[in-house]
MARGUVO-714426 format. One line per 10 residues: number of its first residue (from 1); for each residue x, y, z of N, C-alpha, C, O, CB. Coordinates in nm, 3 decimals. Glycine has a CB too. Layout:
REM residues N
NUM) X,Y,Z,X,Y,Z,X,Y,Z,X,Y,Z,X,Y,Z; ... .
END
This chain:
REM residues 167
1) 12.977,-3.987,0.807,13.058,-3.919,0.896,13.023,-3.962,1.054,13.110,-4.010,1.128,13.037,-3.763,0.869; 12.903,-3.943,1.090,12.806,-3.994,1.224,12.897,-4.134,1.278,12.979,-4.154,1.367,12.608,-4.047,1.165; 12.836,-4.212,1.177,12.853,-4.320,1.226,13.048,-4.333,1.264,13.071,-4.386,1.372,12.778,-4.427,1.112; 13.164,-4.292,1.188,13.266,-4.296,1.214,13.256,-4.245,1.367,13.282,-4.316,1.464,13.341,-4.232,1.117; 13.215,-4.114,1.371,13.228,-4.055,1.531,13.169,-4.191,1.640,13.233,-4.246,1.729,13.102,-3.884,1.554; 13.055,-4.214,1.604,12.997,-4.318,1.681,13.081,-4.433,1.748,13.081,-4.489,1.858,12.907,-4.375,1.599; 13.143,-4.442,1.644,13.251,-4.578,1.687,13.346,-4.528,1.746,13.383,-4.582,1.850,13.320,-4.669,1.572; 13.428,-4.387,1.689,13.558,-4.324,1.780,13.506,-4.322,1.871,13.542,-4.416,1.942,13.628,-4.192,1.762; 13.369,-4.209,1.953,13.368,-4.216,2.067,13.323,-4.366,2.145,13.371,-4.376,2.258,13.296,-4.111,2.090; 13.276,-4.429,2.120,13.248,-4.589,2.174,13.379,-4.614,2.231,13.392,-4.632,2.352,13.206,-4.718,2.047 .
11) 13.492,-4.615,2.138,13.650,-4.683,2.129,13.687,-4.605,2.247,13.676,-4.664,2.354,13.762,-4.652,1.974; 13.725,-4.496,2.247,13.740,-4.387,2.349,13.664,-4.351,2.500,13.718,-4.303,2.600,13.715,-4.284,2.273; 13.539,-4.386,2.486,13.531,-4.410,2.619,13.536,-4.560,2.689,13.560,-4.573,2.809,13.417,-4.350,2.650; 13.507,-4.687,2.588,13.571,-4.802,2.645,13.728,-4.816,2.707,13.767,-4.876,2.807,13.560,-4.890,2.544; 13.793,-4.744,2.617,13.909,-4.757,2.658,13.957,-4.676,2.789,14.037,-4.720,2.871,13.978,-4.732,2.553; 13.905,-4.570,2.793,13.886,-4.519,2.946,13.862,-4.557,3.015,13.916,-4.520,3.120,13.834,-4.455,2.985; 13.758,-4.669,3.022,13.676,-4.666,3.108,13.780,-4.831,3.182,13.800,-4.866,3.299,13.488,-4.663,3.039; 13.823,-4.894,3.044,13.896,-5.010,3.091,14.034,-4.962,3.152,14.090,-5.034,3.235,13.917,-5.115,2.971; 14.094,-4.834,3.110,14.204,-4.829,3.166,14.179,-4.780,3.341,14.267,-4.828,3.412,14.291,-4.733,3.071; 14.102,-4.715,3.399,14.079,-4.658,3.477,14.014,-4.807,3.594,14.010,-4.799,3.717,13.995,-4.530,3.417 .
21) 13.981,-4.898,3.533,13.911,-5.028,3.591,14.079,-5.078,3.622,14.124,-5.101,3.734,13.787,-5.145,3.460; 14.151,-5.087,3.500,14.323,-5.153,3.550,14.334,-5.079,3.648,14.346,-5.150,3.748,14.475,-5.136,3.447; 14.337,-4.942,3.681,14.405,-4.879,3.794,14.349,-4.946,3.925,14.422,-4.986,4.016,14.381,-4.719,3.794; 14.197,-4.956,3.925,14.106,-4.984,4.056,14.175,-5.111,4.065,14.163,-5.167,4.174,13.921,-4.989,4.047; 14.258,-5.182,3.959,14.275,-5.366,4.004,14.420,-5.343,4.022,14.482,-5.445,3.993,14.232,-5.517,3.863; 14.498,-5.241,4.062,14.633,-5.230,4.042,14.713,-5.321,3.961,14.783,-5.415,3.998,14.681,-5.229,4.151; 14.686,-5.266,3.820,14.735,-5.302,3.699,14.890,-5.231,3.716,14.896,-5.120,3.768,14.632,-5.247,3.568; 15.001,-5.292,3.677,15.104,-5.221,3.620,15.106,-5.098,3.533,15.048,-5.097,3.424,15.158,-5.299,3.561; 15.204,-4.945,3.603,15.130,-4.855,3.540,15.141,-4.862,3.374,15.063,-4.799,3.303,15.171,-4.724,3.597; 15.267,-4.961,3.310,15.295,-4.936,3.234,15.240,-5.055,3.125,15.304,-5.103,3.032,15.411,-4.900,3.261 .
31) 15.089,-5.088,3.167,15.008,-5.177,3.145,14.873,-5.113,3.098,14.781,-5.163,3.033,15.002,-5.256,3.258; 14.891,-4.992,3.148,14.760,-4.956,3.135,14.702,-4.896,2.979,14.583,-4.886,2.947,14.745,-4.853,3.244; 14.795,-4.869,2.914,14.741,-4.852,2.761,14.678,-5.013,2.708,14.560,-5.032,2.679,14.892,-4.796,2.646; 14.759,-5.091,2.706,14.794,-5.194,2.654,14.640,-5.272,2.690,14.568,-5.337,2.614,14.943,-5.248,2.715; 14.620,-5.235,2.850,14.478,-5.305,2.843,14.344,-5.218,2.828,14.231,-5.254,2.796,14.460,-5.386,2.975; 14.392,-5.095,2.859,14.276,-5.023,2.779,14.244,-5.056,2.631,14.133,-5.098,2.598,14.305,-4.878,2.777; 14.350,-5.036,2.539,14.355,-5.107,2.392,14.270,-5.269,2.417,14.182,-5.301,2.337,14.553,-5.131,2.335; 14.287,-5.311,2.469,14.240,-5.465,2.482,14.077,-5.425,2.498,13.992,-5.457,2.415,14.318,-5.566,2.638; 14.056,-5.364,2.598,13.924,-5.383,2.633,13.825,-5.269,2.555,13.707,-5.251,2.585,13.919,-5.375,2.793; 13.895,-5.203,2.457,13.813,-5.101,2.372,13.819,-5.165,2.273,13.738,-5.126,2.189,13.853,-4.957,2.351 .
41) 13.908,-5.287,2.227,13.853,-5.387,2.102,13.790,-5.496,2.162,13.741,-5.578,2.083,13.970,-5.451,2.001; 13.783,-5.509,2.230,13.651,-5.601,2.298,13.482,-5.540,2.290,13.384,-5.600,2.246,13.687,-5.613,2.480; 13.489,-5.425,2.338,13.383,-5.325,2.324,13.330,-5.301,2.193,13.212,-5.295,2.158,13.426,-5.204,2.371; 13.432,-5.289,2.130,13.382,-5.243,1.974,13.299,-5.320,1.906,13.184,-5.304,1.864,13.488,-5.231,1.877; 13.411,-5.449,1.899,13.357,-5.609,1.824,13.193,-5.627,1.880,13.093,-5.663,1.818,13.475,-5.779,1.899; 13.212,-5.583,2.036,13.063,-5.594,2.079,13.010,-5.534,1.994,12.959,-5.588,1.896,13.017,-5.546,2.205; 13.012,-5.435,2.011,12.884,-5.293,1.929,12.859,-5.341,1.821,12.752,-5.398,1.800,12.936,-5.119,1.885; 12.940,-5.329,1.743,12.950,-5.365,1.600,12.882,-5.509,1.561,12.804,-5.514,1.466,13.104,-5.365,1.562; 12.911,-5.613,1.626,12.825,-5.700,1.654,12.649,-5.700,1.641,12.564,-5.762,1.577,12.864,-5.713,1.765; 12.655,-5.577,1.756,12.509,-5.556,1.773,12.478,-5.520,1.655,12.390,-5.569,1.583,12.462,-5.461,1.874 .
51) 12.556,-5.425,1.630,12.465,-5.339,1.558,12.443,-5.413,1.410,12.364,-5.373,1.324,12.532,-5.180,1.546; 12.530,-5.530,1.397,12.442,-5.619,1.267,12.366,-5.718,1.300,12.371,-5.835,1.262,12.526,-5.689,1.164; 12.256,-5.639,1.413,12.143,-5.773,1.446,12.214,-5.873,1.466,12.185,-5.951,1.375,12.036,-5.822,1.333; 12.310,-5.931,1.547,12.342,-6.058,1.585,12.288,-6.059,1.712,12.329,-6.149,1.786,12.483,-6.093,1.579; 12.192,-5.966,1.764,12.183,-6.077,1.885,12.271,-5.993,2.033,12.388,-5.956,2.015,12.286,-6.256,1.820; 12.225,-5.977,2.127,12.312,-5.952,2.236,12.387,-6.037,2.301,12.471,-6.004,2.384,12.258,-5.906,2.316; 12.354,-6.182,2.260,12.413,-6.276,2.334,12.575,-6.337,2.253,12.685,-6.376,2.294,12.288,-6.394,2.351; 12.495,-6.310,2.092,12.633,-6.353,1.980,12.740,-6.233,2.009,12.862,-6.249,2.004,12.582,-6.348,1.779; 12.672,-6.110,2.039,12.815,-6.000,2.008,12.886,-6.009,2.188,13.003,-5.980,2.214,12.745,-5.770,1.945; 12.791,-6.051,2.285,12.876,-6.082,2.412,12.968,-6.201,2.374,13.083,-6.172,2.408,12.779,-6.121,2.547 .
61) 12.963,-6.315,2.321,12.997,-6.414,2.255,13.118,-6.332,2.184,13.155,-6.242,2.259,12.879,-6.483,2.169; 13.170,-6.336,2.095,13.275,-6.238,1.991,13.352,-6.148,2.058,13.475,-6.146,2.068,13.201,-6.143,1.884; 13.250,-6.056,2.115,13.316,-5.958,2.170,13.438,-6.012,2.326,13.557,-5.981,2.332,13.181,-5.853,2.208; 13.375,-6.081,2.413,13.477,-6.183,2.452,13.583,-6.225,2.407,13.697,-6.194,2.443,13.441,-6.269,2.461; 13.544,-6.314,2.309,13.591,-6.397,2.244,13.779,-6.323,2.163,13.897,-6.356,2.148,13.448,-6.434,2.140; 13.699,-6.230,2.140,13.817,-6.113,2.089,13.945,-6.064,2.211,14.068,-6.062,2.218,13.716,-5.949,2.047; 13.812,-6.025,2.307,13.914,-5.987,2.449,13.988,-6.078,2.482,14.105,-6.043,2.499,13.849,-5.957,2.583; 13.955,-6.232,2.506,14.011,-6.321,2.522,14.184,-6.300,2.447,14.285,-6.258,2.504,13.912,-6.423,2.476; 14.172,-6.337,2.334,14.245,-6.358,2.226,14.353,-6.288,2.239,14.467,-6.332,2.257,14.185,-6.335,2.113; 14.298,-6.108,2.225,14.405,-6.013,2.247,14.483,-6.020,2.386,14.605,-6.004,2.385,14.346,-5.878,2.233 .
71) 14.410,-6.046,2.511,14.435,-6.114,2.660,14.567,-6.132,2.609,14.648,-6.042,2.585,14.342,-6.264,2.722; 14.587,-6.278,2.590,14.654,-6.353,2.587,14.823,-6.334,2.478,14.936,-6.381,2.493,14.551,-6.445,2.562; 14.743,-6.211,2.338,14.856,-6.213,2.306,14.958,-6.043,2.348,15.062,-6.000,2.298,14.833,-6.260,2.152; 14.888,-6.000,2.434,14.956,-5.898,2.492,15.036,-5.958,2.609,15.151,-5.930,2.644,14.862,-5.789,2.533; 14.927,-6.068,2.674,14.988,-6.151,2.774,15.148,-6.221,2.754,15.231,-6.233,2.844,14.885,-6.260,2.789; 15.164,-6.262,2.618,15.257,-6.311,2.591,15.367,-6.216,2.560,15.483,-6.223,2.600,15.226,-6.389,2.510; 15.307,-6.117,2.473,15.413,-5.970,2.465,15.470,-5.948,2.573,15.593,-5.943,2.583,15.348,-5.830,2.438; 15.391,-5.932,2.668,15.459,-5.822,2.790,15.507,-5.891,2.907,15.564,-5.850,3.008,15.349,-5.711,2.854; 15.456,-6.047,2.852,15.572,-6.176,3.010,15.486,-6.105,3.096,15.558,-6.105,3.196,15.815,-6.152,3.070; 15.373,-6.036,3.133,15.275,-6.063,3.229,15.147,-6.165,3.205,15.105,-6.221,3.104,15.227,-5.938,3.258 .
81) 15.092,-6.166,3.371,14.959,-6.296,3.377,14.852,-6.238,3.263,14.849,-6.117,3.243,14.857,-6.310,3.568; 14.777,-6.314,3.201,14.673,-6.297,3.099,14.555,-6.208,3.196,14.485,-6.118,3.149,14.616,-6.463,3.031; 14.549,-6.258,3.351,14.464,-6.209,3.408,14.456,-6.034,3.413,14.352,-5.971,3.391,14.478,-6.276,3.523; 14.547,-5.994,3.435,14.599,-5.824,3.443,14.500,-5.785,3.310,14.398,-5.726,3.345,14.815,-5.786,3.410; 14.510,-5.804,3.185,14.376,-5.760,3.059,14.279,-5.788,3.049,14.201,-5.705,3.003,14.376,-5.784,2.946; 14.213,-5.967,3.102,14.099,-5.993,3.060,14.030,-5.921,3.177,13.940,-5.847,3.138,14.072,-6.142,3.032; 14.045,-5.921,3.285,13.966,-5.845,3.425,13.911,-5.711,3.408,13.793,-5.686,3.430,14.068,-5.821,3.551; 13.985,-5.636,3.374,13.937,-5.480,3.336,13.884,-5.460,3.190,13.794,-5.383,3.157,14.065,-5.374,3.352; 13.948,-5.532,3.120,13.841,-5.540,2.960,13.685,-5.615,2.941,13.618,-5.625,2.839,13.934,-5.637,2.839; 13.662,-5.653,3.055,13.555,-5.748,3.053,13.444,-5.681,3.127,13.324,-5.706,3.117,13.595,-5.884,3.116 .
91) 13.502,-5.592,3.202,13.419,-5.514,3.242,13.302,-5.453,3.220,13.198,-5.467,3.284,13.460,-5.464,3.252; 13.336,-5.347,3.073,13.279,-5.323,2.985,13.142,-5.371,2.929,13.043,-5.304,2.902,13.354,-5.335,2.931; 13.172,-5.563,2.914,13.082,-5.616,2.862,12.968,-5.691,2.933,12.873,-5.746,2.877,13.138,-5.679,2.790; 12.993,-5.684,3.066,12.940,-5.735,3.201,12.751,-5.679,3.162,12.721,-5.562,3.135,13.045,-5.635,3.372; 12.680,-5.761,3.167,12.519,-5.696,3.178,12.516,-5.644,3.299,12.422,-5.705,3.353,12.388,-5.799,3.166; 12.573,-5.547,3.400,12.507,-5.457,3.494,12.379,-5.414,3.485,12.291,-5.454,3.561,12.565,-5.355,3.501; 12.358,-5.309,3.369,12.247,-5.293,3.365,12.083,-5.331,3.343,11.971,-5.287,3.370,12.276,-5.253,3.336; 12.165,-5.471,3.255,12.029,-5.543,3.227,11.992,-5.645,3.353,11.884,-5.705,3.355,12.040,-5.636,3.078; 12.078,-5.656,3.443,12.083,-5.692,3.534,12.019,-5.671,3.683,11.994,-5.741,3.781,12.163,-5.686,3.519; 12.007,-5.532,3.645,11.957,-5.431,3.762,11.798,-5.404,3.710,11.705,-5.377,3.787,12.063,-5.265,3.769 .
101) 11.788,-5.417,3.582,11.673,-5.388,3.546,11.583,-5.495,3.536,11.472,-5.455,3.503,11.681,-5.326,3.444; 11.590,-5.618,3.552,11.567,-5.760,3.587,11.510,-5.762,3.762,11.411,-5.800,3.825,11.728,-5.852,3.558; 11.609,-5.711,3.783,11.624,-5.703,3.980,11.440,-5.574,3.992,11.346,-5.603,4.066,11.881,-5.554,4.065; 11.441,-5.475,3.920,11.392,-5.406,3.930,11.235,-5.407,3.886,11.139,-5.337,3.918,11.467,-5.344,3.896; 11.248,-5.495,3.815,11.127,-5.599,3.732,11.098,-5.677,3.835,10.987,-5.643,3.874,11.175,-5.703,3.591; 11.141,-5.765,3.903,11.119,-5.849,4.033,11.070,-5.755,4.113,10.947,-5.764,4.107,11.243,-5.919,4.100; 11.107,-5.656,4.196,11.060,-5.601,4.302,10.889,-5.530,4.266,10.797,-5.535,4.348,11.180,-5.492,4.347; 10.879,-5.474,4.145,10.730,-5.407,4.108,10.674,-5.519,4.068,10.606,-5.511,3.965,10.717,-5.285,3.990; 10.684,-5.645,4.131,10.608,-5.792,4.066,10.563,-5.794,3.904,10.451,-5.839,3.878,10.450,-5.818,4.155; 10.635,-5.754,3.811,10.671,-5.772,3.686,10.737,-5.908,3.674,10.848,-5.914,3.620,10.754,-5.662,3.642 .
111) 10.671,-6.032,3.726,10.751,-6.133,3.730,10.781,-6.212,3.589,10.882,-6.280,3.577,10.695,-6.215,3.828; 10.686,-6.197,3.486,10.695,-6.224,3.356,10.820,-6.198,3.289,10.903,-6.281,3.250,10.601,-6.162,3.298; 10.824,-6.048,3.278,10.944,-5.959,3.248,11.047,-5.977,3.290,11.154,-5.976,3.228,10.937,-5.852,3.273; 11.030,-5.994,3.401,11.175,-6.025,3.528,11.218,-6.150,3.449,11.316,-6.163,3.376,11.128,-6.074,3.739; 11.163,-6.202,3.468,11.223,-6.355,3.458,11.279,-6.408,3.328,11.369,-6.491,3.328,11.115,-6.455,3.492; 11.210,-6.348,3.187,11.281,-6.320,3.047,11.413,-6.236,3.075,11.517,-6.291,3.041,11.177,-6.231,2.937; 11.422,-6.116,3.129,11.503,-6.031,3.132,11.625,-6.090,3.252,11.736,-6.042,3.228,11.422,-5.897,3.159; 11.624,-6.160,3.341,11.722,-6.254,3.401,11.762,-6.403,3.286,11.872,-6.453,3.263,11.642,-6.307,3.561; 11.672,-6.428,3.252,11.714,-6.543,3.135,11.857,-6.452,3.078,11.969,-6.473,3.124,11.561,-6.574,2.982; 11.830,-6.360,2.982,11.904,-6.269,2.898,12.027,-6.264,2.965,12.126,-6.323,2.922,11.842,-6.133,2.876 .
121) 12.027,-6.185,3.085,12.155,-6.206,3.189,12.225,-6.287,3.212,12.341,-6.276,3.253,12.144,-6.199,3.289; 12.165,-6.381,3.189,12.205,-6.581,3.254,12.293,-6.562,3.119,12.414,-6.540,3.131,12.030,-6.770,3.257; 12.233,-6.571,2.985,12.261,-6.618,2.861,12.407,-6.550,2.818,12.506,-6.609,2.776,12.137,-6.583,2.762; 12.387,-6.384,2.844,12.462,-6.341,2.815,12.596,-6.356,2.859,12.698,-6.352,2.790,12.424,-6.267,2.815; 12.582,-6.379,3.014,12.700,-6.380,3.095,12.753,-6.524,3.055,12.876,-6.532,3.054,12.670,-6.355,3.260; 12.681,-6.641,3.022,12.708,-6.776,2.971,12.850,-6.723,2.849,12.967,-6.762,2.839,12.535,-6.858,2.887; 12.765,-6.614,2.767,12.842,-6.629,2.614,12.959,-6.523,2.703,13.073,-6.511,2.659,12.735,-6.550,2.420; 12.938,-6.489,2.763,13.116,-6.406,2.786,13.198,-6.552,2.834,13.287,-6.602,2.765,13.130,-6.241,2.964; 13.159,-6.601,2.941,13.266,-6.729,3.007,13.277,-6.802,2.863,13.394,-6.805,2.822,13.184,-6.857,3.160; 13.199,-6.852,2.791,13.208,-6.953,2.674,13.338,-6.868,2.575,13.440,-6.928,2.543,13.027,-6.972,2.580 .
131) 13.315,-6.740,2.541,13.377,-6.672,2.461,13.531,-6.629,2.525,13.624,-6.622,2.444,13.283,-6.563,2.426; 13.558,-6.600,2.665,13.678,-6.655,2.666,13.716,-6.785,2.711,13.836,-6.812,2.716,13.739,-6.586,2.721; 13.614,-6.885,2.752,13.637,-7.019,2.737,13.750,-7.093,2.594,13.854,-7.158,2.595,13.483,-7.064,2.729; 13.668,-7.044,2.494,13.677,-7.065,2.346,13.853,-6.985,2.285,13.911,-7.039,2.190,13.511,-6.971,2.269; 13.903,-6.881,2.342,13.959,-6.787,2.321,14.068,-6.883,2.378,14.150,-6.918,2.294,13.913,-6.650,2.370; 14.087,-6.940,2.523,14.180,-7.004,2.593,14.198,-7.142,2.554,14.304,-7.194,2.590,14.153,-6.995,2.723; 14.108,-7.221,2.479,14.101,-7.315,2.394,14.191,-7.313,2.236,14.248,-7.406,2.180,13.963,-7.318,2.381; 14.176,-7.182,2.199,14.213,-7.190,2.023,14.372,-7.117,2.091,14.466,-7.169,2.031,14.076,-7.056,1.864; 14.406,-7.046,2.164,14.552,-6.978,2.193,14.664,-7.125,2.262,14.783,-7.157,2.256,14.524,-6.821,2.341; 14.562,-7.166,2.310,14.644,-7.287,2.351,14.687,-7.400,2.219,14.794,-7.444,2.176,14.548,-7.369,2.468 .
141) 14.571,-7.414,2.189,14.585,-7.497,2.056,14.703,-7.404,1.914,14.781,-7.466,1.841,14.388,-7.514,1.992; 14.689,-7.308,1.911,14.806,-7.223,1.855,14.935,-7.252,1.899,15.004,-7.327,1.830,14.791,-7.086,1.883; 14.987,-7.196,2.025,15.110,-7.241,2.126,15.146,-7.354,2.061,15.247,-7.349,1.991,15.077,-7.274,2.288; 15.055,-7.501,2.076,15.089,-7.607,2.057,15.131,-7.647,1.915,15.193,-7.751,1.897,15.000,-7.669,2.105; 15.109,-7.593,1.847,15.099,-7.607,1.663,15.263,-7.525,1.629,15.354,-7.576,1.564,14.914,-7.482,1.568; 15.264,-7.414,1.681,15.351,-7.351,1.703,15.439,-7.381,1.739,15.530,-7.353,1.661,15.335,-7.291,1.745; 15.487,-7.459,1.876,15.600,-7.505,1.907,15.634,-7.639,1.855,15.752,-7.655,1.824,15.607,-7.499,2.032; 15.529,-7.766,1.835,15.516,-7.858,1.759,15.625,-7.800,1.612,15.740,-7.829,1.579,15.347,-7.881,1.741; 15.522,-7.712,1.554,15.646,-7.693,1.416,15.793,-7.656,1.448,15.892,-7.709,1.397,15.603,-7.561,1.311; 15.791,-7.560,1.537,15.932,-7.511,1.561,16.069,-7.650,1.586,16.186,-7.652,1.547,15.911,-7.407,1.713 .
151) 15.996,-7.743,1.659,16.070,-7.885,1.720,16.051,-7.949,1.581,16.155,-8.012,1.559,15.986,-7.985,1.871; 15.973,-7.961,1.487,15.955,-8.076,1.369,16.078,-7.982,1.251,16.157,-8.025,1.167,15.732,-8.095,1.292; 16.050,-7.851,1.293,16.164,-7.752,1.187,16.326,-7.802,1.275,16.415,-7.856,1.210,16.121,-7.511,1.207; 16.337,-7.783,1.375,16.435,-7.805,1.380,16.517,-7.946,1.437,16.606,-7.964,1.521,16.450,-7.711,1.423; 16.430,-8.046,1.337,16.496,-8.197,1.355,16.475,-8.244,1.221,16.485,-8.363,1.193,16.422,-8.306,1.474; 16.444,-8.146,1.129,16.462,-8.180,0.995,16.617,-8.210,0.957,16.657,-8.324,0.932,16.405,-8.067,0.912; 16.692,-8.105,0.955,16.828,-8.117,0.902,16.953,-8.213,1.030,17.073,-8.213,1.057,16.875,-7.933,0.871; 16.871,-8.258,1.058,17.007,-8.311,1.218,17.044,-8.422,1.108,16.964,-8.480,1.035,16.925,-8.403,1.445; 17.202,-8.443,1.112,17.290,-8.561,1.086,17.197,-8.674,1.098,17.126,-8.690,1.197,17.415,-8.574,1.187; 17.199,-8.754,0.995,17.156,-8.877,0.997,16.991,-8.908,0.994,16.935,-9.014,0.963,17.219,-8.928,1.112 .
161) 16.938,-8.796,1.032,16.791,-8.791,1.019,16.707,-8.747,0.924,16.776,-8.656,0.880,16.753,-8.736,1.097; 16.611,-8.746,0.861,16.491,-8.642,0.811,16.376,-8.688,0.854,16.330,-8.801,0.842,16.473,-8.623,0.657; 16.320,-8.569,0.921,16.208,-8.579,0.985,16.122,-8.734,1.060,16.010,-8.785,1.059,16.138,-8.519,0.885; 16.275,-8.764,1.124,16.230,-8.820,1.237,16.269,-8.982,1.193,16.258,-9.075,1.273,16.061,-8.777,1.270; 16.318,-9.000,1.050,16.370,-9.101,0.990,16.487,-9.128,0.953,16.552,-9.028,0.922,16.324,-9.115,0.916; 16.561,-9.266,0.940,16.694,-9.250,0.895,16.714,-9.262,0.722,16.686,-9.358,0.650,16.777,-9.364,0.975; 16.772,-9.135,0.686,16.837,-9.185,0.579,16.869,-9.276,0.501,16.945,-9.253,0.407,16.890,-9.174,0.586 .
END
């Protein structure tokens, strides 16, 4: 029961924070709930993957991948730009606390630990960017296949032709 409460609390907090960042970025009011949902799902996937001990880099990749896929889906559904959903949704995934810690370690002359922390921040940031890139590519391929299938289906029963060949 406590595990369910933990994930529900994580979902609600990330939903609210994503909605508030959507307000800061002047997203349309009717898209605040959808934007909050997208960001919360990205965060839940991140936390779930992290709890499965895949590591922070893989968790950031999976979270941003799901975030990107859902952003494209919502963008198509609401007929609005993808950026409205991606930017606020990515805020919870950004490793700001780890970057602060790395900077603090650097200032306190703990260079070895600071370099390790900066490397982890860089890898997490790269994983976030790569997850969004992969989602972009997958969604592009999906739409091209879907459009090609629709065109193929339309040409199947034209008079005198079958699958672009004469009968």
